[in-house]
N, C-alpha and C positions, 0 to 999 in steps of 0.2 A: 283249375281250367279243364283238365281231362275229366274230372268227376262230373262237371256240368256238361261239357261238349259230348262226351262219350257215355258216361254212366247214366246221364239223364237223357241227353239228346238222341243217342242211339239206342240205349238199352232199357230205359224206363218203360218203353212200349211193351216189353216182354211180360212183366207182371200185370200190365193193364189189359192185355188181350182178353182174358176170361171175364173181367169186369165189364169191358165194353161189349162183349157178347151178351151179358146179362141185362145191362141197363140202357144200352144204346143200339142194340140190334145189329152188332157187328157180325157178319157172316164169316165162315172159314175162308171163302174166296176173297173177301174184302180184307181180312186180316193179312193174308199173303200178299195182296196187292199193295197194301200200305207199307209192309216190310220191304217189298221190292223197290217201291219208289223212293224210300228212304235211302236204300243202298245205291240206287241210280244217282241220287243227289250226292251221296258221298263220293262216288266215282267222279262225278263232274267237279266237285270241289277239290279233290285230291289232284285231278288232272290239271285244273287251272292253276293250282298252287305250284305246279312244277314249271310253269312258264316263267322265264327270266324277268319279264316285265313286272310281275307281282312281288318279286323279292325285295324291292326297295321300299315297299310300304307294308311289309308283312306284319309288323306290330299293330298298325292301324287296322289291318284286315282281321287279325286275331280278335281285337277288342270289339269291332263291329259284328263279327261273326258270333261272339258270345252273347251279345245283346240280341241278335237274331234268334239264337237258340232259346233264350228265355221267352221272347215274344211268341214264337211259333209253338212252343210247348204250352203256353197259356191259351192260345187260340184253339188248341185241339179240344178244348171244352165246348167249342162252338158247333155250328152246323156241319153235318156230314159232308156237304159239298166242298168244304174247305180242307178236308183231311188229306187228300192226295197232294195238293200243292204245298200244304204245310209240312208234311213229312219229307217231301222233296227238298224244300228250303232248309229244313233242319239238317238233312244229310249233307247238303252243300256246305253249310256252316261248320258242321262237325269235321268234314274233310279239310277245310281250311285250317281249323284250330289244330288238328292232329299234326299236319305237315309242318306248319309254320312254328307253332309253339314248341314242338319237339325239336326242330332244328335250332331254335334259339337256346333251349335248355342244354342240348348236347354241345353246342359251341361254348356256352358259358362253363359247363362242366369240364370240358377239355382245357379251356383257358385257366380255370381255377384249380385244375388237377384234382377234381372231386369225383372219383369213379362211383361213389355211392349215390350221386344225384340222379342219374338216369333211372335206375330201378325204383328209387323213391318217387320220381315223377310219374313213371308208368303205372305205379300202384294206384294212382288216382282213378284209373279206369275201374279197377276192382272195388275201390271204396265207393265210387258212384253207383255201381251195380248193387253193392250191399245196402247202401242207403236207400235206393229205390225199392229194394225188396222189403225193407222195414217200413218205409214211409208210405208207400202206396196203399197197403191195406188200412193203415191208421187214418190216412186222409180220406180214403173212400168211405169210412164210417161217418163222415160229415155230409156226404152228398154223392156217393157213388163215384164213378170214374171221372166225371166232370170236376168234382172237388179234388180228386187226386191229380189231375193235370194242372189245375190252378195252383194247388199246393206245391207241387214239384217246381213249377215256375217261380213261385214266391221264394222258396228255399234257395233256389239257384241264384236268384237276383241278390238275395242277402249275402250269400257266400261270395259272389263276385264283387259286390260293393265293398265288402270287408277286405278283400285281398288284391283286387286288380291293380292298385297303385304300386304293389310290390314288384310287379312283373315289368322289367325294363329290358332293353336290348343294349347291353354294355360290352359284351365280348366281341373281339374281332372274328369275322367269319373263318371257319376252319379252311385250311388250304388243301386238304386231301382231295376234295371233289373238284378236280381241275377242268373236267370236260362239261360241256353243256348237256342238257337233257337229251337233245336230239342227235348227239354223236353216235354213230353206229357202233354197236357192240360186236366185236370180232366174232365171226361165225364158227371158228374152230374150237370154241370152248364147249365141249359136249357137256361138261359138268354143269354149266350154267343152264343149258336147255333142260336137263333133268331137274335142276333146282326149280326152274319155272313151273314145270309140270307138278312137282311135289307141293309147291307153295300154292298153286291154283287149287289143287285137290284139297288142301287144308282149308281154304276159304269156303269151299262147298261143304266140307265136313262140319266145321264148327258152327256155321251160321244156322244150321237146322235146329239143333238144341238151343243155341243162343237166342233164337227167335221164339221157339214154341215150347220150351221146357215147362214154363208155368202152366200153359194150356194143357200140356201132356199130363202133368201131375194133377191138375184140376179134374181131368177126366177119369182119374182113379178114385172111385168112391171112398175107399178106405184111407186114402191119403190126401184127399182134396183140401182139407183144412190146413195142410202143410205146404200148399202150392207156392205161396209167396216165400216161405222159409227156404225152399230149395234154391230160389234166386239169391237169397242172402248168402248161402254157402258158396255159390258160384263167385260172388263178389269178394268174399273174404279170402277164398282160395286164390283168386287172381291177384289180390292186393299183397298177399304174403308170399306166394310162390316165386315171384320174380327174384326175391332176395336169395332163395334157396337154389335157384337154377344157375345163378352166376358162378358160385364156387364149383358146382357140378360140371359146368361147361369148361371151367379152367382145369379141372382134374382129368376129364375124359375127352375134351375137345368139343367144339360146337357141332360137328357133324354127328357124332355119337349121341350127344345130348338131343339133337333134333330128332333122331330116330327113336330114342327113348320116349320123348314127349309125345310123338305120334302114336307109339304103341300104347301108352297110358290112355291117351284120348280114345283110341279104338276100343279098348276094354270098357272104359267108362260109358261111352255112347251106346254100346251094345247091351249094357246091364239092364236097363228098363225094358228092353225087348224080351229078354229071357225071364224077367221077374218083375212084378209090379209091387215089390216090397219097398219098405222105407230104406233098407240098406242099399238096394239097387239105385234108387233115386239119389241117395247121398253120394254114392260112388260116381254116378254120372255128373252130379253138380261139381264135386271136388275135382274130378278129372278134367272136366271142361274148363273150369275157372283156373285150374293150376297149370294149364298147358297152352292156351291159345295165345296169350301174350308172349310167352317164352318162345314159342315156335316162330312168331313174327321176328323177335329179336335175333334168333339164331339164323333164320333164313336170310334176312337182310345183311347180317354180319358176314355170312359166308359169301353172299353176292359181292360185298365190298372186298373181301379177300381175293376173289377170283379176278376182279377188275379194280385194283387199287387206284388206277389213274382214270377210271371212268365210273366213279361211284354214282354220280347223278344218273347216268344213262342206265346202269344196271338196276339201281333201286327203283327208278321210275318204271321200268318194265315189270319188275316184280309187283309193284304196287298196283299198276293198271290191271295186270292179269288177275291178281288177287281180288280186286274190286269187281271185275266182271264175273268171276266164278262165284262170289258170294251173292251176286244178284240171282244166279241160276238156282242156288240152294232153296230159298223160299218158294220159288215157282214149282220146283220138283216136289217139295214137301207138301205144298197145297194140293197139287193134282193127286198125289198118292192118298192124302187124307180124304179128299172128296170121293175118291173111287172106293177106298176100303173102309171109310168111316173111322179111321184111327191114324195117329201119327207113327205107330210102330213100324210100318213098312219104310217110312222115311228115315227113321233112326237106323233101321237095318241096312238100308242102302248107304247111309253115311258111315256106318261102322265097317262095312265091306270096303268102301273106298279108303278108309283110314288104314285098314290092314294092308291094302295094296300100296298106299303111300309109304307106310313104314318099311315094307320090304324093298321098295324102290329106293328109299333114302339110304337104307343100310348097304345096298348094292352099288349105288352110283355116286353118292356124295362123300367127298373127303374134305378134310380141313384145308389142305394147301394144294390146290390145282393151279399153281403159279408158274409152272414151266411147261413148254410145249410137249415134253415127254411124259408129263404126269397123267 
């Protein structure tokens, strides 16, 4: 489900950008606009998913949203006039799937006492990214970007047809999230304010290379033939790193692990700015894939620790701020690319923000801000 909803619905667009520029006349401005509308749709879906009315039918919403992802992905092979609404609808569906399917999996894992299930589940994002990096160039060989869109939709439909019946809602809801989404978060928790700032910064940071990495590598003449391969490394790192971060966080604490992940991401994103070498691109891909899911897990877990009785309220604020900030990222990157003729300035800005977020995380976020004196 995550491989289809996120790996394809959200991120297959990244390796398709240079192909759409070549054979469908996609401009830099339009590429950024499509990314932005997809993220706006994701924000809308994630926000609607937090409304209590939708919780009673969440399994039905997950299934219909996955069908929507397949259909809208296939229709991207159609006229340019449809691209913006299609990417928006794909974003809405991806947001629904991520929120509802994740909550079902986490509840079932808690009920069955299977701590290995969540990292296995979230590795689906990376597997979908890696698959899109491999499949898109192969499918494009049969008819350009249109064939790639249609092929990705077909593979997604096959995968869902084979597995959808396995996904049921059997576990009782977890009882820790006692408050509704709209319950006010107490204002005296300074740690949560800093966490919101850091998590919002992360959304701005990661989304720039996550959207434009393949286009960036495509613009390097000596490495252009490896552009899609760079996206495969992002996906493989994302799929595997989750399992490595869990014991690291257990050993050093979630707060330190969060700062370490931000530091690694800062170094990786800066690497292609300083060098257009294969090593720099590989470092960027692995650092990006290896950290962005872990940072989400750590930040939301720390938010739950700060407000154990207001989990829904805390996580909803983090999610909405994250969604808004990742909409800003492609807009800034597009404007810088249009002005300077390169995505390097956008990567430089993202790396500077990542350094600031790392320092802020190390200085302000601790694992247990659970008492008024903390």
